[in-house]
C-alpha positions in Angstrom: 13.8 -8.8 -46.2 15.4 -11.4 -48.1 14.8 -15.3 -48.2 17.8 -17.8 -47.9 16.8 -20.9 -49.3 18.4 -24.4 -48.3 17.3 -27.4 -50.3 18.7 -30.5 -49.3 19.0 -33.4 -52.0 17.4 -36.2 -50.5 14.5 -36.8 -47.8 17.3 -38.5 -45.6 19.1 -35.0 -45.9 16.2 -33.0 -45.3 15.2 -35.0 -42.1 18.6 -34.7 -40.5 18.6 -31.2 -41.1 15.2 -30.8 -39.6 16.4 -32.3 -36.8 19.3 -30.0 -36.2 17.0 -27.1 -37.4 14.4 -28.4 -34.4 17.4 -28.3 -31.8 19.0 -24.6 -32.8 18.1 -21.1 -32.3 17.2 -20.6 -35.9 13.8 -20.6 -37.5 12.7 -21.8 -41.1 9.7 -22.6 -42.9 9.4 -25.6 -45.0 7.9 -24.9 -48.4 6.5 -28.5 -49.5 6.4 -26.9 -53.4 9.9 -26.2 -53.6 11.2 -28.6 -51.0 13.7 -26.1 -49.5 13.9 -24.5 -46.2 13.1 -20.7 -45.9 15.1 -18.5 -43.4 14.1 -14.7 -43.7 16.8 -12.4 -43.0 17.9 -8.8 -43.6 19.4 -8.8 -47.0 22.9 -7.7 -45.7 23.0 -10.3 -43.2 22.3 -13.3 -45.7 26.4 -14.0 -46.3 26.8 -14.3 -42.5 23.6 -16.4 -42.0 24.5 -18.9 -44.9 27.9 -19.4 -43.1 26.5 -19.8 -39.8 23.8 -22.5 -41.1 26.9 -24.4 -43.3 29.1 -24.6 -40.2 26.4 -25.6 -37.4 23.5 -27.2 -39.4 24.2 -28.4 -42.7 28.3 -29.3 -42.4 27.8 -32.5 -43.6 24.5 -32.3 -45.5 24.1 -32.4 -49.5 22.1 -29.3 -50.4 22.6 -25.6 -51.9 21.8 -22.4 -50.7 20.1 -20.0 -52.7 19.0 -16.2 -52.4 15.5 -15.0 -53.2 15.0 -11.4 -53.1 
């Protein structure tokens, strides 16, 4: 398993993302230390997950994705 991290650039961006996440079929853990949402997924599906999240949840949110193995 790998972690796909999404880090919004501001609190407002994080609040919008959290609202959309709560109303979606996706699950992520909020890491207060890093300020990132952590999506756990099989490594071979990470690119697809990033694309889906970008298109459905984060399409207008300023933030960045990172892969953590």
